[in-house]
SETIKOL-111830 format. One record per residue (C-alpha): residue number from 1; residue in three letters; x, y, z. Coordinates in pm, whole numbers, plus 50000, padded with zeros to 5 digits. Layout:
N
rec num = NUM&residuo = Ala&x = X&y = Y&z = Z
...
This chain:
132
rec num = 1&residuo = Met&x = 71605&y = 20281&z = 63035
rec num = 2&residuo = Lys&x = 71475&y = 20545&z = 62806
rec num = 3&residuo = Arg&x = 71549&y = 20912&z = 62850
rec num = 4&residuo = Gly&x = 71189&y = 20981&z = 62967
rec num = 5&residuo = Asp&x = 71222&y = 20716&z = 63239
rec num = 6&residuo = Val&x = 71540&y = 20876&z = 63372
rec num = 7&residuo = Val&x = 71373&y = 21219&z = 63380
rec num = 8&residuo = Leu&x = 71066&y = 21079&z = 63560
rec num = 9&residuo = Val&x = 71276&y = 20899&z = 63824
rec num = 10&residuo = Ser&x = 71487&y = 21213&z = 63875
rec num = 11&residuo = Val&x = 71179&y = 21430&z = 63925
rec num = 12&residuo = Leu&x = 71033&y = 21183&z = 64176
rec num = 13&residuo = Leu&x = 71359&y = 21166&z = 64372
rec num = 14&residuo = Ala&x = 71387&y = 21546&z = 64377
rec num = 15&residuo = Ala&x = 71027&y = 21576&z = 64503
rec num = 16&residuo = Ala&x = 71093&y = 21320&z = 64776
rec num = 17&residuo = Leu&x = 71406&y = 21504&z = 64888
rec num = 18&residuo = Ile&x = 71221&y = 21834&z = 64899
rec num = 19&residuo = Phe&x = 70984&y = 21686&z = 65159
rec num = 20&residuo = Leu&x = 71238&y = 21482&z = 65357
rec num = 21&residuo = Val&x = 71532&y = 21722&z = 65390
rec num = 22&residuo = Pro&x = 71344&y = 21976&z = 65610
rec num = 23&residuo = Arg&x = 71256&y = 21694&z = 65852
rec num = 24&residuo = Trp&x = 71618&y = 21588&z = 65880
rec num = 25&residuo = Leu&x = 71742&y = 21943&z = 65927
rec num = 26&residuo = Gly&x = 71451&y = 22062&z = 66140
rec num = 27&residuo = Gly&x = 71523&y = 21838&z = 66437
rec num = 28&residuo = Asn&x = 71276&y = 21667&z = 66663
rec num = 29&residuo = Glu&x = 70925&y = 21814&z = 66649
rec num = 30&residuo = Ser&x = 70860&y = 21741&z = 67017
rec num = 31&residuo = Glu&x = 71162&y = 21953&z = 67110
rec num = 32&residuo = Lys&x = 71013&y = 22248&z = 66918
rec num = 33&residuo = Asn&x = 70709&y = 22232&z = 67147
rec num = 34&residuo = His&x = 70932&y = 22305&z = 67445
rec num = 35&residuo = Ile&x = 71042&y = 22646&z = 67318
rec num = 36&residuo = Asn&x = 70720&y = 22768&z = 67482
rec num = 37&residuo = Pro&x = 70710&y = 22534&z = 67783
rec num = 38&residuo = Leu&x = 70384&y = 22391&z = 67908
rec num = 39&residuo = Thr&x = 70250&y = 22425&z = 68261
rec num = 40&residuo = Ala&x = 70028&y = 22200&z = 68469
rec num = 41&residuo = Thr&x = 69765&y = 22351&z = 68694
rec num = 42&residuo = Ile&x = 69679&y = 22128&z = 68988
rec num = 43&residuo = Thr&x = 69344&y = 22193&z = 69154
rec num = 44&residuo = Val&x = 69211&y = 22025&z = 69467
rec num = 45&residuo = Asp&x = 68838&y = 22048&z = 69540
rec num = 46&residuo = Gly&x = 68805&y = 22331&z = 69283
rec num = 47&residuo = Gln&x = 69083&y = 22546&z = 69434
rec num = 48&residuo = Val&x = 69422&y = 22595&z = 69266
rec num = 49&residuo = Phe&x = 69679&y = 22399&z = 69466
rec num = 50&residuo = Lys&x = 69987&y = 22465&z = 69252
rec num = 51&residuo = Thr&x = 70098&y = 22553&z = 68900
rec num = 52&residuo = Val&x = 70420&y = 22388&z = 68780
rec num = 53&residuo = Glu&x = 70626&y = 22424&z = 68465
rec num = 54&residuo = Leu&x = 70674&y = 22096&z = 68282
rec num = 55&residuo = Thr&x = 71050&y = 22063&z = 68247
rec num = 56&residuo = Lys&x = 71295&y = 21787&z = 68170
rec num = 57&residuo = Glu&x = 71422&y = 21782&z = 68529
rec num = 58&residuo = Glu&x = 71252&y = 21541&z = 68766
rec num = 59&residuo = Gln&x = 71029&y = 21687&z = 69037
rec num = 60&residuo = Thr&x = 70787&y = 21519&z = 69279
rec num = 61&residuo = Ile&x = 70471&y = 21690&z = 69405
rec num = 62&residuo = Glu&x = 70290&y = 21549&z = 69705
rec num = 63&residuo = Ile&x = 69924&y = 21641&z = 69755
rec num = 64&residuo = Glu&x = 69794&y = 21542&z = 70097
rec num = 65&residuo = Thr&x = 69438&y = 21645&z = 70183
rec num = 66&residuo = Asp&x = 69153&y = 21526&z = 70402
rec num = 67&residuo = His&x = 69047&y = 21308&z = 70108
rec num = 68&residuo = Gly&x = 69380&y = 21126&z = 70075
rec num = 69&residuo = Leu&x = 69730&y = 21130&z = 69927
rec num = 70&residuo = Asn&x = 69835&y = 21176&z = 69563
rec num = 71&residuo = Ile&x = 70192&y = 21195&z = 69433
rec num = 72&residuo = Leu&x = 70269&y = 21350&z = 69094
rec num = 73&residuo = Lys&x = 70598&y = 21330&z = 68908
rec num = 74&residuo = Val&x = 70715&y = 21596&z = 68660
rec num = 75&residuo = His&x = 70980&y = 21478&z = 68413
rec num = 76&residuo = Asp&x = 71067&y = 21484&z = 68041
rec num = 77&residuo = Tyr&x = 70837&y = 21785&z = 67975
rec num = 78&residuo = Gly&x = 70530&y = 21605&z = 68111
rec num = 79&residuo = Ile&x = 70355&y = 21494&z = 68429
rec num = 80&residuo = Glu&x = 70207&y = 21171&z = 68564
rec num = 81&residuo = Met&x = 70033&y = 21043&z = 68876
rec num = 82&residuo = Ile&x = 70267&y = 20786&z = 69028
rec num = 83&residuo = Glu&x = 70090&y = 20709&z = 69354
rec num = 84&residuo = Ala&x = 69744&y = 20749&z = 69506
rec num = 85&residuo = Asp&x = 69571&y = 20590&z = 69802
rec num = 86&residuo = Cys&x = 69222&y = 20613&z = 69650
rec num = 87&residuo = Pro&x = 69025&y = 20287&z = 69633
rec num = 88&residuo = Asp&x = 68980&y = 20263&z = 69255
rec num = 89&residuo = Gln&x = 69329&y = 20377&z = 69138
rec num = 90&residuo = Val&x = 69183&y = 20504&z = 68806
rec num = 91&residuo = Cys&x = 69397&y = 20819&z = 68822
rec num = 92&residuo = Leu&x = 69709&y = 20606&z = 68776
rec num = 93&residuo = Ser&x = 69577&y = 20479&z = 68442
rec num = 94&residuo = Phe&x = 69595&y = 20824&z = 68279
rec num = 95&residuo = Gly&x = 69969&y = 20771&z = 68239
rec num = 96&residuo = Phe&x = 70220&y = 21032&z = 68128
rec num = 97&residuo = Val&x = 70060&y = 21349&z = 67984
rec num = 98&residuo = Asp&x = 70270&y = 21600&z = 67790
rec num = 99&residuo = Lys&x = 70037&y = 21775&z = 67545
rec num = 100&residuo = Lys&x = 69822&y = 22082&z = 67587
rec num = 101&residuo = Asn&x = 69463&y = 22017&z = 67704
rec num = 102&residuo = Gln&x = 69541&y = 21671&z = 67844
rec num = 103&residuo = Ser&x = 69442&y = 21604&z = 68204
rec num = 104&residuo = Ile&x = 69465&y = 21364&z = 68498
rec num = 105&residuo = Val&x = 69166&y = 21327&z = 68732
rec num = 106&residuo = Cys&x = 69133&y = 21162&z = 69073
rec num = 107&residuo = Leu&x = 68763&y = 21182&z = 69160
rec num = 108&residuo = Pro&x = 68776&y = 21032&z = 69512
rec num = 109&residuo = His&x = 69040&y = 21288&z = 69616
rec num = 110&residuo = Lys&x = 68892&y = 21570&z = 69404
rec num = 111&residuo = Val&x = 69228&y = 21631&z = 69230
rec num = 112&residuo = Leu&x = 69249&y = 21765&z = 68874
rec num = 113&residuo = Val&x = 69572&y = 21818&z = 68678
rec num = 114&residuo = Glu&x = 69537&y = 22015&z = 68352
rec num = 115&residuo = Val&x = 69820&y = 22073&z = 68104
rec num = 116&residuo = Glu&x = 69811&y = 22424&z = 67959
rec num = 117&residuo = Gly&x = 70031&y = 22657&z = 67756
rec num = 118&residuo = Ala&x = 70289&y = 22867&z = 67939
rec num = 119&residuo = Ser&x = 70155&y = 23172&z = 68113
rec num = 120&residuo = Gly&x = 70233&y = 23501&z = 67947
rec num = 121&residuo = Gly&x = 70282&y = 23328&z = 67614
rec num = 122&residuo = Glu&x = 70086&y = 23356&z = 67298
rec num = 123&residuo = Asn&x = 69723&y = 23245&z = 67340
rec num = 124&residuo = Gln&x = 69681&y = 22948&z = 67110
rec num = 125&residuo = Asp&x = 69308&y = 22917&z = 67178
rec num = 126&residuo = Glu&x = 69223&y = 23240&z = 66999
rec num = 127&residuo = Thr&x = 69035&y = 23227&z = 66669
rec num = 128&residuo = Asp&x = 69272&y = 23249&z = 66373
rec num = 129&residuo = Ala&x = 69011&y = 23331&z = 66111
rec num = 130&residuo = Val&x = 68642&y = 23316&z = 66035
rec num = 131&residuo = Val&x = 68528&y = 23177&z = 65702
rec num = 132&residuo = Asn&x = 68182&y = 23242&z = 65562
């Protein structure tokens, strides 16, 4: 190898390390999202039923109304519908939601679960800047 080749390979390796080392030292990105924990607002027929913090600990929420029964499970910083007695069972197909602005909907039972940022935290929906 010529001297120029060695310099080029060294520069490329240094550039690669500059981008990779912060990822190795920074930890898991999903864990950083839990510094400001998320909450899930559960509404039934347009009225707030309950607001829960999405934590790692397992928690079961039972929603029994005139329309039917839904069971939600909070775990691993997310929430999912694990049981419903509605005829179409579409709400079970939403799966595990753990990101802001995701939702679970059960239309026959009029149940809506919306994942939001923690209350009292920094409002992430505000405009950062306006560019003309």
